[in-house]
N, C-alpha and C positions, 0 to 999 in steps of 0.2 A: 116654317120649324116645326118639327113633330113632335109628339106630344110623347110628353115627359112619363105619364103614369101612362104606357102604351108598353116600354120598354124600359120602363125599371117590371122584375118582381115582383109577385102577387105578396109576396110574404114583405116589401119592403130591404130587402136582403142584395145589395151590392154581389150581385156573381164574382164578382172579381175580384172584391176584397180579397187581401187574405187573412185564413185562419186566426184569429187572437191565439194567443200563445196558454192560454186557460183551454178552452175548447180543443186545440191540436192537448191538452195535456187527458183533460178527460176522453177520448178517442183509445189516447195508449190505452189507459189505464182500463176505458169496458172493455177491448178489446182481452188485454190483462187477467182480469177479472174471467173471462168467455171463452180465452183461449189458455191457459195457464189454471186458472183457482176451482173451477166452476167443474170440468180433468180431474181435478188433482182431488177433490170433493165426493167426486163420481165413484171416484175409486176407492176411494177411506168410508164413504158408508158400503162400499159393497162391501169391504171387506168385514166389517160391524155389523153388517148384517149373519152372518156367517157365525156368527158370538152370541144369533138371537136378538141383539140392539138395532134399536132406529133410527133411524137420521133423514135430517130433512136440511134441506138448504133450500137461504131464501137470498133470492137474484135483489137487490137496489140500486140506485146509479153510484149510490158513494162510499159500496161496499160488499161483499160477497158474505153468508154467515152458512154453520153446520151449527147444528146442532144434536148431536151424540143422549139418545132415552134407552132407562134400561125396566121393562116391564113398565115402562107410562113416566119413570122418574128422568128430569131431564139430569145428565149424568156433567158436561162441559157447553158450553156455546163455545164457541169458535168465531171471531170475528174481522175480518180481511180487508181495513178500510183509505183509504188515502193520505199523505203526508206530502207535504208540497215540500223543499228545498226549493233554495234560489235559482237552481239547473239542473232538476229533475223533480222526478217524482218517484215518491218509496212508499213499498205497502209495508202498512203496520200492524198489530194482533192484536184483542185486548178479545180474554179469556175468561171466563164468568164459570164455576163450580159450586154447585149448593152440598153446603156440608153438610154431610149427614145430622138431621134431625131438626135441622131452619128448617123453615119456609121461600126465604129467600136467598135470589143467585148471593153469593160474595162475588166483589169482585178480585181474582187474583191478582194477575195478572192485567195494565193497560198500557195503551201508548209504546209495547217494545215494539222492534224491525222485526220482521221476516227473518234475517239475513244482518250480521252484522256488517251495516254500511259503510263502516268508519275504517274497516280491518281490508277490504275489498271493492274496490271501487263499480260494483256491478250492475250495472243496470235495471230498468224493469224487464225489458227486450228479452234481459238474458236470462229469468231465475225464470226456472221449471216447474213445472210439477211434481216435482223430487224436491227441490228445494222446499215446495208448500206443504207434503207432504213428511215431510223431517222433520220441521214444527213444529206441526198440529203430532208428533207424533210423541215430541220432548214434552210437552204438557201436559198430554194423555193420560202420560203415563204418569207424567206427576200425583195426577189425578189419582189418579186408583194403587196407586201408592197411598195417597194421603186419606183413600175413601178406608184402604185396609189395615191402616193405623187405625181409626176413628173405629174397625169395628174389631178389631184385635183389645182394644182399648175398653169397650163396651162392656168384653165377650169375659174381657178378666174384672169390673165389677164385678157384674151378675153374680163370677164367679165366688170372688170372695162375700158375696155380700148374701150369697147360699149357704160357704163355708162357714159365716159369722151366726147364720141359725141355726144352722144342724149345729153350731156350739153353739146356742143358747137352749138349747128343747133334752142336751143332754145332760 
């Protein structure tokens, strides 16, 4: 009889054994992150750098994140992570942004799907970089609008305060 230790792989795995569902899903998600999400983030990064902003892409096994900063202040953190359904995996989005005057990031939306998979029976293999860019743009426009509203409100308060001071002096 042959020595069983010499015939088995060094890492203890059986090369003839089928890969598990979890391993197959992780491989599919990793390919999605590399082929779709990272490419979309690179396109977004190029676009925002033209507007004087900086971006940071962080890849991990669990997901991929993009942080956009303006003058050293983080404007938005956009993270795509994996959500498992019984019959497929689906990318979900977590968005954080810094409120004006706050030191902490406030979670704006968390756990929202990248696409509305209830309306369409789309799989992760059918999601394109355009889907990712459109989702990011929706959130980023919301953040920029909220920041503009906060700045307008602060400017109005400053104007009202200075008007009150002028009225007291007269």
